[in-house]
C-alpha positions as CSV (number, residue, x, y, z in Angstrom):
1,M,7.8,2.2,-21.5
2,D,5.8,-0.7,-22.7
3,A,1.9,0.1,-23.2
4,Q,1.0,-3.2,-20.5
5,L,3.5,-2.2,-17.4
6,L,1.8,1.7,-17.9
7,I,-1.4,0.1,-17.7
8,R,-0.3,-1.9,-15.0
9,W,1.3,0.7,-13.1
10,G,-1.9,3.0,-13.3
11,L,-4.2,0.3,-11.6
12,V,-1.8,-0.1,-9.2
13,F,-1.6,3.5,-8.5
14,A,-5.5,3.7,-8.7
15,V,-6.0,0.9,-5.8
16,F,-3.2,2.5,-3.4
17,V,-4.9,6.0,-3.7
18,T,-8.4,4.4,-3.1
19,T,-7.2,2.4,-0.2
20,L,-5.2,5.5,1.5
21,S,-7.9,8.1,0.5
22,M,-11.1,6.0,1.7
23,N,-10.2,6.6,5.6
24,I,-8.5,9.9,5.6
25,G,-8.4,10.9,8.9
26,D,-7.6,7.4,10.7
27,N,-5.2,5.8,7.9
28,L,-1.8,4.5,7.5
29,I,-0.3,8.1,6.7
30,A,-2.0,9.7,10.0
31,R,-1.2,6.7,11.7
32,V,3.0,7.1,11.2
33,G,2.3,10.9,12.5
34,V,2.2,12.5,8.9
35,Q,-0.7,15.7,8.3
36,E,-3.4,14.4,6.6
37,S,-3.4,15.5,3.0
38,Y,-3.6,14.2,-0.9
39,L,-0.4,15.4,-1.6
40,C,1.3,12.8,1.0
41,I,-1.5,9.9,-0.4
42,L,-0.5,10.9,-4.1
43,I,3.6,10.6,-2.9
44,V,2.8,7.2,-1.2
45,A,0.5,6.0,-4.1
46,T,3.2,6.9,-6.7
47,A,6.2,5.1,-4.7
48,C,4.2,2.4,-4.0
49,S,3.2,1.6,-7.7
50,A,6.7,2.2,-8.5
51,L,8.1,-0.4,-6.2
52,L,5.2,-3.1,-7.6
53,A,4.8,-2.2,-11.2
54,K,6.7,-5.1,-12.7
55,R,6.2,-7.5,-9.7
56,S,3.6,-10.4,-10.2
57,L,0.0,-10.2,-10.2
58,Y,-0.5,-11.9,-7.2
59,L,1.8,-10.0,-4.9
60,I,-0.3,-6.6,-6.1
61,A,-3.3,-8.5,-5.5
62,T,-2.4,-9.4,-2.4
63,I,-0.8,-6.1,-0.8
64,A,-3.5,-4.4,-2.1
65,M,-5.9,-6.5,0.0
66,F,-3.6,-5.9,2.9
67,S,-3.3,-1.9,2.5
68,L,-7.4,-2.2,2.5
69,N,-7.4,-3.7,5.5
70,A,-4.8,-1.5,6.9
71,N,-6.7,1.7,6.0
72,M,-10.1,0.8,7.3
73,P,-11.3,2.2,10.6
74,A,-10.1,-0.1,13.5
75,D,-13.2,-2.0,14.2
76,F,-13.1,-3.7,10.8
77,S,-10.0,-5.1,11.3
78,L,-10.5,-6.1,14.5
79,N,-13.5,-8.4,13.4
80,F,-10.7,-10.5,12.1
81,G,-8.7,-10.9,14.9
82,F,-5.7,-8.6,14.1
83,D,-4.7,-5.2,14.6
84,R,-4.3,-2.9,11.6
85,D,-1.0,-2.4,12.3
86,Y,0.1,-5.6,11.5
87,Y,-1.7,-5.8,8.1
88,A,0.8,-2.6,7.8
89,G,3.9,-4.6,8.7
90,V,3.2,-7.5,6.6
91,M,2.5,-5.1,3.7
92,L,5.6,-3.1,4.3
93,A,8.0,-5.8,4.4
94,M,6.2,-7.2,1.0
95,V,7.1,-4.2,-0.4
96,L,10.6,-3.8,0.9
97,Q,11.7,-6.9,1.1
98,P,13.3,-6.9,-2.5
99,I,14.9,-4.5,-1.6
100,V,16.7,-5.3,1.1
101,A,17.6,-8.6,-0.3
102,R,19.1,-6.8,-3.5
103,T,21.3,-4.4,-1.0
104,F,22.6,-7.1,0.9
105,H,23.3,-9.7,-2.2
């Protein structure tokens, strides 16, 4: 494995672990209905990091910002005028869109 890819994967993993664990009682994973635990956070962060490791830096930064907004308390995201579930939907669409595109082409 290339060292640059490994460093990028580690940084993306650290960002996702941080954004998912800062509001563990009311984050995206808890709102989906999964029991709040650090094991679930590690699994989701690993999966998202694996999907994003070879992507462009701009896409990674955009998804990290959406993840940050989606996992903040509800009042924080409502200050921007959107519900935090919209941020989560856009973030997940950006992560999963290439998989769907490759499936149908």
